[in-house]
N, C-alpha and C positions, 0 to 999 in steps of 0.2 A: 504493500500500500504506500501511502504518502507519509513522509516523515519530515518534520521541521527541525532545523538546527539553529540554536542561538550561538552566535560567535562572539566571544568576549574579546574586544580589541584592547590594545595596550593603553589607550587613553580613557578607559572605563566605559566607552560606548559599547552598545550591543547591537549587532545587525542579525538579520535572519537569512538563511538560505533553505532550499527545499529539495528533497529527494522525491522524484516522481517515478513510479513503476507502472509500466503498461506492457504486460507480456515481457518480451525480451528487450524492449526499449526502456532503457533506464536513463533518466535525465536529471542533471543538476541544474536547478534554477538559482542563479547567483545574483547578489547585489553588487552595485557599482559605486554607490555613494552612501555616506552616513546621512540618512534623511534624504529629502528631495525638495527642490524649489518649485516644482511644476504645479503643485497644489490642485491636482485633478480632484473634482468634487465627488468622486466615488471611491477614492483610493486612500488607505490609511498611511501609506508610506510618506506622504507629504504633510501630515498633521502637525509635526513639530518643526517643519522647515528643513533647510539644508545645514548640516554641521560642517562637513568637509567631503572631499573626494576620497575614495579608497585608493590605496597604493596598488601597484601591480601585484605585489606579493599577497595582499589581503584579498584580492579578487581570485587569484589562482588558489589560494589556501582553502577557500570555500569548496571548490571542486575536489580538492584533495581530501578534505574531511568526509565528503559524500563518498568518494571512491574507497577510502579506507574503512568505511562503515559497512560496505556491501558484503554479502555472503560470498564464500569462496567460489561458488558457481555463477556469480553475477558479474557483469562488466558494465562500466559506465560507457554509454553509447552516444549520449547527446548532452550538449550544454546550451542553456538559454540564458541570456543576460536580460532577465525580466524581473529581477528581484527589486530591492529598494534602490531608487535613484534613476536618473536619466543617463543612460550609457554615453550618449554623444556629447554630454556636457562634461564628461571625464574622458575625452576622446583619446589622448595619447596613452594613458594608462590602460584603457580598455583594449585598444588595438595591440599594445605590447602583450597584455594578458592573453588575448585571443591567439596571438602567434605562439606563445609558450604552450597553451593548451592544445594547439594544433600540431606542434612540432613532434617529430618522432622521439626526440630526447626529452620531451615534456610529457604531456598526457596522451599524445597520439590520437586525438579526436579529429576525425576528418572535418575539413572546413565546412562541408555541406551539412554537417551534423551540429554546427554551431549557429545560433541565431542571436542577432543583436536587435533589440527592440528600441524604438524611439517614439517620442510623442510628435516628432516631425521637425527636428533641428536641421534646417536646410543646409547650412554650411558643412555640418558633420556628415550629412548624407552625400554631398558632393565629394568630400574628402574620401569617404569610405569607398565610393565607386572607383577611385583611382588607386586604391591600396593593392590591388591584384590578389586579394584573398577571396575565395569563393564562398563567403559566409552568406547566410540567409538574412534578409532585412525584414523585420516586422514593424509596421507602422501602426501605432495606437490611434485609430481614426475616431471611432465611437460616435460619429454623427455624419449626416450627409450634407450639411451646410454650415456656414460660418456662425449663424445666429445660435443654433443649438450647440455647436462645438465650443464656442466661446463661453457659454454658460457653464459647461461641465469641465472644460480645459482652458483656464484663464490665459495661458500662454498663447493660445490660438489668435488672440486679438492682434498680436504683433506678427504672427506668421502667416495666417490665411490658408484656408483649406485648398484653394486652387494652386497655390505655390507648392504645397506639400505633394499634391498629385503630380504636378509638373516635375518635381525633383524625383519622384518615384519612377516616372517614365525615363528620365535621364539615367537613373540607377540601372534600370533594366537594359537600356541601350549600351551602357558601358560594361555590364557584367554578364548579361544574358541570364540572369537569375530572376525568376518570378518573385514578385513582391507579395508579402502577406499583409493584409489589412486586418487588424484586430478590431472587433466591434462588440462592445459590451451592450447588451440589450437591457434597457431600463424602462419599466412600465410608465407610460404617460410622458416620456421624454423623447425617445428616439426609435420607437419600435412599431410605428404605424405602417399601414400599406403605403401611404404617401412618402414616409421616410425611406422605405425600401425602394420605391420608384425613383426618388431623388438620388439615392446611392447608386442605382444602376446608371443614371445619366452621368453622375460624377466620374464613375470608373470606366466609362465607355472607352474601349480601345487600349486600356491598361492591361498588360500581361500580369495577372495577379490571381490570388485566391483570397477569400474572405473567411476569417475565423469568427464565428458567432459564439458569444458566451453570455448566458443570463447573469446579471449583476449579482455579486456575492455580498452578503450582508456586512456592513461596517456600521457599528453602533452610532457613530457621530453623524451619519448621512441620511438615514431613514429612507433608503431607496429600495424599491421592490422589483424583482424580475417580472416580466410579462407572463401571462398564462401560457400553458403548453400550446394551446390553439394559436395564439398570436405568434409564438416562436416558430411554429411550423409554417404559418402563413408567410412570415418574413423570409424564411429559408426557401420556400417554394417559389416565391416571387423572384428572388435573385436567380435561382437555378433556371427558371423559365427563360431568362434572358442570357443564358450561357455563362453565368458566373459560377466558378468552382467554389462551393461553400462547404465548410466543415463546422458542424455544431459541436463545440467542445464540451466534453463532460466536466462536471464539477469535480475537482480533485482537491482534497485537503481542507474543505471549508469547515469540517468538524474540528480542526485544530488551528483555525485561522491561518492556514498556509496557502489558501487559494488566491487567485488573481485579485489584486486590490486590497488584500488583507494584511500583507506584511507591513510591519511598522518598526521604526527606530525605537529601541528600548533604552531609556536612560536611568531607570530607577533601580537602585541596588536591591530592593526587596525581591526583585525577580529571581535572584539566585536561590532564595528560599522556596519560591513558588513553582518554578519550572523544573521538571524532572530531567529534561534532556538539554544539556548545553555543552559547548566545547570551549575550553580555556586555552 
């Protein structure tokens, strides 16, 4: 199943990473910053703001803890940089860490089995396209237009959804790697038939797939996932127009390890409270 690790850093901060098992696919979901400045309105990672960037060693260390925790017949196959923080705001350390995790002398994880997630940092996307590493790029889109996206992702006001999609096209042109668009479905916010149709228009001609995920509960935000019927309607509407859609299963929401639930822990009482931690 899914397991969450608390990593105790040298400056007394605590970050989280997650081990996800899906058959023979075993993934480490790692953090890239202590906290996050993006303040997405469905995600616990930004509740305390940004403390600092993680070092190269602190990023790689998380994958090592997960690897060392595995059973003797298990092998770490995938790494996703989708934990706490915005990876492309810690660009240099993230790219160095990815190269180490990819190298044969490092963790030996194939580049195509490594995914970097971003809220849509345009200059970072342009730089990544020129790095010559065949990693996957996942863009946290979560809305089909600027009005809705700016409400739930405040940083969108400065970026703009059309600029993000244009940068995604450029990324594909340079790397020939399909883009993944992550889309959290929130009841009454971004999950109507009209939203699905707007998303189809936005992504027309982009070589991509869309990962749909019903929103996970975060105490501070009071957001609800849509009904199963609405989720299926949204899915089918996209598929009817030739978009490749994956409806992601919830993993780890019972231990607050699911998408949007990881958070920076600063309080020392945690050491008494949590059973599993890494020092």
